[in-house]
C-alpha positions as CSV (number, residue, x, y, z in Angstrom):
1,M,0.0,0.0,0.0
2,Q,1.3,3.4,-1.0
3,T,1.8,5.6,2.1
4,N,3.4,8.7,0.5
5,P,0.6,11.4,0.7
6,L,-0.6,13.2,-2.5
7,L,-2.1,16.1,-0.5
8,V,-1.0,18.1,2.5
9,V,-3.9,18.4,5.0
10,N,-4.3,20.5,8.2
11,V,-5.8,19.1,11.4
12,T,-6.0,15.6,10.0
13,S,-2.5,15.6,8.5
14,I,0.2,13.4,9.8
15,D,2.6,16.3,10.2
16,K,-0.1,18.1,12.4
17,F,-0.6,15.1,14.6
18,Y,3.0,14.0,15.1
19,G,5.4,16.7,13.9
20,S,6.9,14.3,11.3
21,S,6.2,13.3,7.7
22,N,4.6,10.2,6.4
23,D,8.0,9.2,5.0
24,E,9.1,8.5,8.6
25,L,6.1,6.3,9.4
26,T,5.3,2.8,8.3
27,T,2.2,0.7,8.1
28,C,1.2,-0.7,11.5
29,D,2.0,-4.4,12.0
30,S,3.1,-6.6,14.9
31,E,6.7,-5.5,14.5
32,H,6.1,-1.7,14.4
33,S,5.5,0.4,17.5
34,F,3.1,3.4,17.6
35,P,2.9,5.8,15.9
36,C,2.3,4.1,12.6
37,L,-0.1,4.3,9.6
38,C,-3.4,2.6,9.7
39,S,-3.4,-0.5,7.4
40,G,-6.7,-2.1,7.9
41,D,-5.2,-5.6,8.5
42,G,-6.9,-6.0,11.9
43,Q,-3.7,-5.3,13.8
44,D,-3.9,-1.5,13.8
45,P,-3.6,0.1,17.2
46,P,-6.6,2.3,18.3
47,N,-4.7,5.6,17.6
48,C,-3.1,4.7,14.3
49,T,-2.6,7.6,11.9
50,P,-5.1,7.7,9.0
51,Q,-3.9,7.8,5.4
52,L,-5.6,9.2,2.4
53,C,-8.6,7.1,1.4
54,V,-7.9,4.8,-1.6
55,S,-11.3,3.2,-1.9
56,N,-15.0,4.0,-1.2
57,Q,-15.3,0.6,0.4
58,Q,-12.5,0.7,3.0
59,T,-13.5,0.5,6.6
60,Y,-10.4,1.5,8.5
61,P,-9.7,5.2,9.3
62,C,-8.7,7.4,6.4
63,I,-8.8,11.0,5.1
64,C,-11.5,11.8,2.6
65,T,-10.3,12.8,-0.9
66,G,-11.9,14.2,-4.0
67,S,-11.9,10.6,-5.5
68,H,-12.7,8.5,-2.4
69,Q,-15.1,9.2,0.5
70,P,-16.0,6.0,2.3
71,A,-18.4,6.3,5.2
72,G,-16.8,7.7,8.3
73,C,-13.8,9.2,6.6
74,T,-12.1,12.2,8.2
75,C,-12.8,15.5,6.4
76,P,-9.7,17.7,5.6
77,T,-9.7,21.3,6.8
78,V,-7.6,22.8,4.1
79,P,-9.9,24.4,1.4
80,A,-7.9,23.0,-1.5
81,E,-8.2,19.4,-0.2
82,L,-12.0,19.7,-0.1
83,V,-12.3,20.2,-3.8
84,G,-14.4,17.3,-5.3
85,I,-15.8,16.2,-1.9
86,P,-19.7,16.7,-1.7
87,I,-20.9,19.0,1.0
88,N,-23.2,16.2,2.3
89,M,-20.0,14.3,3.1
90,C,-17.9,17.3,4.3
91,D,-19.6,20.5,5.4
92,C,-18.5,23.9,4.0
93,L,-15.7,25.6,5.8
94,P,-16.6,28.9,7.5
95,S,-14.4,30.7,4.9
96,G,-12.2,30.0,1.9
97,D,-14.0,26.9,0.8
98,K,-13.5,26.7,-3.0
99,R,-16.4,24.3,-3.8
100,Q,-19.1,25.9,-5.9
101,E,-21.9,25.1,-3.5
102,C,-19.8,26.6,-0.7
103,I,-19.1,30.0,-2.3
104,P,-21.3,32.6,-0.4
105,V,-24.0,34.5,-2.3
106,A,-25.9,37.7,-1.4
107,C,-28.1,37.2,1.6
108,E,-31.7,36.7,0.5
109,S,-33.4,36.6,4.0
110,E,-32.6,36.9,7.7
111,T,-31.4,33.3,7.7
112,I,-27.8,32.4,6.8
113,P,-27.4,29.3,4.5
114,T,-24.8,26.7,5.2
115,Q,-22.1,28.3,2.9
116,G,-22.8,31.7,4.5
117,C,-24.0,34.8,2.6
118,N,-22.8,38.3,1.8
119,C,-24.4,41.1,3.8
120,S,-26.5,43.5,1.6
121,T,-28.4,46.7,2.1
122,Q,-31.7,44.7,2.1
123,F,-30.6,41.7,4.1
124,H,-27.9,41.7,6.7
125,P,-28.4,39.0,9.3
126,N,-26.0,38.6,12.2
127,N,-22.7,36.9,11.1
128,C,-23.2,37.5,7.4
129,I,-20.0,38.2,5.4
130,C,-19.3,41.9,5.4
131,P,-18.3,43.7,2.1
132,K,-14.8,45.2,1.9
133,T,-15.6,48.4,0.0
134,A,-17.2,51.6,1.3
135,D,-19.8,51.7,-1.4
136,E,-21.0,48.1,-0.7
137,L,-21.2,48.9,3.1
138,V,-23.7,51.8,2.6
139,G,-27.0,50.8,4.2
140,I,-25.6,48.1,6.4
141,P,-25.6,49.0,10.2
142,D,-22.3,49.5,11.8
143,D,-23.2,46.9,14.5
144,I,-23.4,44.3,11.8
145,C,-20.3,45.4,9.8
146,Q,-17.8,47.5,11.6
147,C,-16.7,50.8,10.3
148,L,-13.7,50.9,7.9
149,K,-10.7,52.7,9.3
150,V,-10.7,55.0,6.3
151,G,-13.3,56.1,3.8
152,D,-16.5,54.6,5.3
153,L,-19.5,56.5,3.9
154,R,-22.0,55.5,6.6
155,G,-23.2,58.2,9.0
156,P,-22.2,56.5,12.3
157,C,-18.7,56.0,11.0
158,N,-18.1,59.7,10.5
159,D,-18.3,63.0,12.3
160,C,-21.0,65.4,11.0
161,S,-19.7,68.5,9.4
162,S,-20.9,71.4,7.2
163,T,-20.1,69.2,4.1
164,F,-21.0,65.7,5.6
165,Q,-24.5,65.4,7.1
166,T,-25.5,61.8,6.6
167,E,-28.2,60.5,9.0
168,G,-26.6,59.1,12.1
169,C,-23.3,60.9,11.8
170,I,-21.5,61.8,15.0
171,C,-22.3,65.3,16.1
172,P,-19.4,67.6,17.1
173,K,-19.4,69.0,20.7
174,T,-18.2,72.5,20.1
175,A,-20.1,75.5,18.7
176,D,-17.6,76.3,16.0
177,E,-17.7,72.7,14.6
178,L,-21.5,72.7,14.6
179,V,-21.8,75.8,12.3
180,G,-23.3,74.7,9.0
181,I,-24.9,71.6,10.3
182,P,-28.8,71.7,10.4
183,D,-30.3,71.5,13.9
184,D,-32.4,68.5,12.8
185,I,-29.1,66.6,12.3
186,C,-27.3,67.9,15.4
187,Q,-29.4,69.3,18.2
188,C,-28.7,72.8,19.5
189,L,-26.2,73.2,22.4
190,K,-27.8,74.5,25.6
191,V,-25.4,77.4,25.6
192,G,-23.3,79.2,23.0
193,D,-24.6,77.5,19.8
194,L,-23.9,79.9,16.9
195,R,-26.4,78.4,14.4
196,G,-29.5,80.6,13.6
197,P,-32.3,78.1,14.6
198,C,-30.6,77.7,18.0
199,N,-30.9,81.4,18.9
200,D,-33.5,84.2,19.0
201,C,-33.0,86.9,16.4
202,S,-32.1,90.3,17.9
203,S,-30.8,93.7,16.7
204,T,-27.3,92.3,17.1
205,F,-27.9,88.6,16.0
206,Q,-29.6,88.0,12.7
207,T,-28.2,84.7,11.4
208,E,-30.4,83.0,8.8
209,G,-33.0,80.8,10.5
210,C,-32.9,82.5,13.9
211,I,-36.1,82.5,15.9
212,C,-38.1,85.7,15.6
213,P,-39.4,87.4,18.7
214,K,-43.1,87.8,19.3
215,T,-43.3,91.3,20.7
216,A,-42.9,94.7,19.0
217,D,-40.2,95.9,21.3
218,E,-38.0,92.9,20.7
219,L,-38.4,93.2,16.9
220,V,-37.0,96.7,16.8
221,G,-33.7,96.7,14.8
222,I,-34.4,93.4,13.0
223,P,-35.1,93.8,9.2
224,K,-38.6,92.7,8.1
225,D,-37.0,90.3,5.5
226,M,-35.6,88.5,8.5
227,C,-38.7,88.7,10.7
228,D,-42.1,89.4,9.2
229,C,-44.1,92.4,10.4
230,L,-46.6,91.8,13.2
231,P,-50.3,92.0,12.2
232,T,-50.6,95.1,14.5
233,G,-48.4,97.3,16.6
234,D,-45.1,96.6,14.9
235,L,-42.8,99.6,15.7
236,R,-40.4,99.2,12.8
237,V,-40.6,101.9,10.2
238,E,-41.0,99.4,7.3
239,C,-43.9,97.7,9.3
240,V,-46.0,100.8,10.0
241,P,-49.0,100.6,7.7
242,I,-49.8,103.4,5.3
243,E,-53.1,104.3,3.7
244,C,-54.2,101.8,1.0
245,K,-53.4,102.9,-2.5
246,S,-55.1,100.1,-4.4
247,V,-58.5,98.3,-4.4
248,D,-57.0,94.8,-4.5
249,T,-53.3,95.0,-3.4
250,I,-52.0,95.1,0.2
251,P,-48.3,95.8,0.9
252,T,-46.4,93.4,3.2
253,E,-46.7,95.8,6.2
254,G,-50.4,96.1,5.5
255,C,-52.4,99.3,4.8
256,I,-55.2,101.3,6.4
257,C,-58.6,101.2,4.8
258,T,-59.8,104.5,3.2
259,S,-63.2,105.5,1.7
260,A,-61.5,105.2,-1.8
261,F,-59.4,102.0,-1.2
262,H,-60.4,99.3,1.2
263,P,-59.2,95.9,0.0
264,D,-59.8,92.7,2.0
265,R,-57.9,92.5,5.2
266,C,-56.9,96.2,5.3
267,F,-56.7,97.8,8.8
268,C,-59.8,99.6,9.9
269,P,-59.4,103.2,11.0
270,I,-59.9,104.1,14.6
271,N,-61.4,107.6,14.1
272,P,-65.1,107.5,13.3
273,E,-64.8,110.2,10.6
274,D,-62.3,108.0,8.7
275,L,-64.8,105.2,8.5
276,E,-67.2,107.1,6.2
277,G,-67.6,105.2,2.9
278,I,-66.4,101.9,4.3
279,S,-69.0,99.2,4.7
280,S,-69.8,98.0,8.2
281,I,-69.3,94.5,6.9
282,Q,-65.7,95.3,6.4
283,C,-65.2,97.5,9.3
284,R,-67.6,96.9,12.2
285,C,-69.6,99.7,13.7
286,L,-67.9,101.5,16.6
287,Q,-69.7,101.5,19.9
288,S,-70.1,105.3,19.8
289,D,-69.9,108.3,17.4
290,D,-70.0,106.1,14.2
291,E,-71.8,108.3,11.7
292,R,-72.4,105.6,9.1
293,K,-76.1,105.1,8.4
294,E,-76.0,101.3,9.0
295,C,-74.4,102.0,12.4
296,Q,-77.2,104.2,13.8
297,P,-79.4,102.6,16.4
298,P,-83.0,101.9,15.3
299,E,-85.7,104.3,16.4
300,I,-87.5,103.1,19.5
301,G,-91.3,103.2,19.2
302,E,-94.0,102.4,21.6
303,D,-94.9,98.8,22.2
304,P,-98.1,97.9,20.4
305,S,-101.0,97.4,22.8
306,I,-102.6,94.0,23.0
307,D,-106.3,93.9,24.0
308,F,-107.3,90.4,24.9
309,G,-110.7,91.5,26.2
310,E,-112.2,90.8,29.6
311,I,-112.7,87.2,30.7
312,K,-116.3,86.5,31.4
313,P,-116.6,83.1,32.9
314,A,-119.9,81.3,32.7
315,E,-120.0,80.3,36.4
316,Q,-119.0,82.0,39.6
317,I,-118.0,80.2,42.8
318,E,-117.2,82.0,46.0
319,I,-115.7,80.1,49.0
320,E,-116.4,82.1,52.1
321,E,-114.9,79.8,54.7
322,I,-112.3,77.1,54.6
323,K,-113.2,73.8,56.2
324,E,-110.7,72.4,58.7
325,E,-110.3,69.1,56.8
326,S,-108.8,71.1,53.9
327,R,-105.9,72.3,56.1
328,N,-102.6,70.5,56.7
329,D,-100.4,70.5,59.8
330,E,-99.0,73.9,58.9
331,N,-102.5,75.3,58.6
332,S,-102.1,75.8,54.8
333,V,-105.1,75.0,52.6
334,E,-104.4,72.0,50.4
335,N,-105.6,71.5,46.8
336,I,-108.7,73.5,47.1
337,I,-108.1,75.3,43.8
338,S,-107.7,72.2,41.7
339,E,-110.7,70.5,43.5
340,T,-112.9,73.5,42.9
341,I,-112.1,73.9,39.1
342,D,-112.2,70.2,38.4
343,G,-114.6,69.5,35.6
344,K,-115.3,73.2,35.0
345,N,-114.6,74.8,31.6
346,S,-115.5,78.4,32.5
347,V,-115.4,79.5,36.1
348,D,-114.6,82.5,38.3
349,V,-113.3,81.3,41.8
350,T,-113.2,83.8,44.7
351,L,-111.2,82.7,47.8
352,P,-110.8,84.1,51.3
353,Q,-107.8,86.4,52.0
354,N,-105.1,85.8,54.6
355,E,-104.6,82.1,53.5
356,V,-101.8,80.1,52.0
357,Y,-103.1,77.9,49.2
358,E,-100.9,74.9,48.4
359,E,-101.3,72.6,45.3
360,E,-99.8,69.1,44.9
361,N,-100.3,69.1,41.1
362,T,-100.2,71.6,38.2
363,I,-103.2,73.9,37.8
364,K,-104.0,73.4,34.1
365,V,-106.2,75.6,31.9
366,L,-106.6,73.8,28.6
367,Q,-108.2,74.4,25.2
368,N,-111.3,76.7,25.3
369,Q,-111.2,76.8,29.1
370,K,-111.5,80.1,31.1
371,L,-110.5,80.5,34.7
372,V,-110.3,83.6,37.0
373,L,-108.8,83.3,40.5
374,E,-109.4,86.2,42.8
375,A,-109.3,86.9,46.5
376,N,-112.0,88.5,48.6
377,I,-109.8,91.3,50.0
378,D,-111.1,93.4,53.0
379,P,-110.4,97.0,52.1
380,E,-109.4,97.7,55.8
381,D,-107.2,94.6,56.2
382,Q,-105.8,93.8,52.8
383,Q,-104.1,90.5,53.7
384,I,-103.0,89.2,50.4
385,P,-103.3,85.4,50.1
386,V,-100.5,83.1,48.7
387,I,-100.5,80.3,46.0
388,R,-97.5,78.0,46.1
389,P,-96.5,74.4,45.3
390,S,-96.9,71.9,48.2
391,E,-93.9,70.1,49.6
392,E,-95.6,67.0,48.1
393,F,-95.7,68.6,44.6
394,T,-95.3,65.5,42.4
395,E,-94.3,67.0,39.0
396,Y,-91.1,69.0,39.4
397,S,-90.6,68.8,35.7
398,N,-93.8,70.7,35.2
399,P,-94.9,74.2,36.2
400,L,-97.2,75.1,39.0
401,I,-99.6,76.9,36.5
402,S,-99.9,75.9,32.8
403,V,-102.1,77.6,30.2
404,S,-102.2,76.1,26.7
405,N,-104.1,75.8,23.5
406,N,-106.0,79.1,23.6
407,G,-106.9,78.6,27.3
408,D,-107.4,81.9,29.2
409,M,-106.6,82.5,32.8
410,E,-106.4,85.6,35.1
411,I,-105.0,85.7,38.6
412,R,-106.1,88.7,40.8
413,S,-104.7,89.8,44.2
414,F,-102.5,86.7,44.9
415,I,-98.8,86.3,45.7
416,I,-97.3,83.3,43.9
417,E,-94.3,81.6,45.5
418,H,-91.7,79.5,43.8
419,F,-90.8,75.8,44.3
420,T,-88.8,75.1,47.4
421,Q,-86.9,72.3,45.7
422,E,-84.4,72.9,42.8
423,T,-85.9,72.4,39.4
424,Q,-85.4,73.4,35.8
425,S,-89.1,73.9,35.3
426,P,-90.7,77.4,35.1
427,L,-93.2,78.3,37.8
428,L,-95.7,79.7,35.2
429,K,-96.0,78.5,31.6
430,T,-98.0,79.4,28.6
431,E,-97.9,77.7,25.2
432,N,-99.8,77.4,21.9
433,D,-101.8,80.7,22.2
434,G,-102.6,80.2,25.9
435,V,-103.1,83.6,27.8
436,L,-102.1,84.2,31.4
437,R,-103.0,87.6,33.0
438,L,-101.5,88.6,36.3
C-alpha cells in the first residue's frame, strides 16, 4: 500500500498530529510500534494515523479525498483538499471553501445558508459576510459590519460637518464645529450655539434661520426680511401701515382702509370720521360716534298694545270659609283650587284672604277653558293670600300653573311663591296661544 501522501492536510495531516512526515512512518504491524499508519489488517492500534482514502469501500480510518469518500472518513480542513468532496460528506468551511456550492451568495433573507451569505443593504443577518468596500457597506448598520478605518461612507462611521451630514453621523461637541450643520441633524447646544435656529433673532444677532421674537419691542432693529411684520403694533418703520393705494393689493406691512381704497384685510381706521364710505361688513360699527347710516341705532317706538278683552266666565264660585279638613299640619289650605275647578270649563273662583293655598299638582287651563282666580280682600285689612307648590308637589318637571291651546286665565290679588326644591321647570308657563294675566 502506498503511504506517501498526495495532498497536504491540516488538522487531519500526519505532520499536524506527530510533527513528522509520512516518510518517517510505516504501516502498522506486529513489529512496528506506535505511531504508525493505519493498514486495515486488523492489527492497527486504536490511535493509528489515518492515510488518504484509496477506496470508497475501505472501513479503516482514512482521510476523505476528491476521489474517495468512504463512510466515516475524516474531512480535511484545508480548502484546496476539499475540492471534489460533496458537501453532504464534508460541510462547507466557514471561509475560503472553493467548492461551488460553498461560495457565499448575497443574503436573501434573515437566515444564513450553510455556505454563508454576503451582507447586503436589504438583508444583513448577524454573522453575514461583510463587504470590503465603502460603497457596498452603505445601508448596512455598523453593529453588523464594523466601520472601515478610512473612507467609510456611513453616518455612524463619520463626524458630522458642514459638508457631511449623513443621517446618524456623529455630532461635534463645540459651537464652531456645529456651524453649517442643520439642527435636525445635530441638536442645539444648551449654551453658545452659533447656528441661527438655535438662537433668538435680535438687533445684534440675525443669522439665517434664527427664531423671531413675538413682541414689537423685541423686533426693533431686525429687518422685516428676517422677521415678518406683526399684524398690528409693529414699531419698525417698514412695518408701520400706510393708507391703502389700491383696491386689491396690500403691501407686506399692511395698509389702512380708506373710503376710496379698502381691499380685503386692510386695517380699519380708529377715528369715526375716517370710516365714512367703508362698509360696516368690512369695518364693524364703533360703539359710539360712528356716523355711518347702518351703524345708527334703530328708532324706538311704543310697544303695540294688545287687547285680549275681559274674561267673562260662565260660572262664579265664592268660597267664604275654609273647612278644617282642607288644612294641613302647617295650617295651609291644600288642593282647594284644583278641586274647585275640576270639571269646570269656564269659572270665576273667589277665595278668602289671609290664607296660603298649596297645590300638589299643576293647575291646568286647557283648550277653550276660562279661569279667574281672585281673593276677597277686605279694604281695611288687605291681607294678600299666597298660592304655592306643596312640599308634596309630584311633578317637578312641570310648572305650577300651565295655560295652553287658547286657554285663558287671570289671577287677581295673589302672591305666587316658587318651588322650594331645585328644578329646571318654570313656575308659570303658557304655550300654543294660551293667555295668562296677572
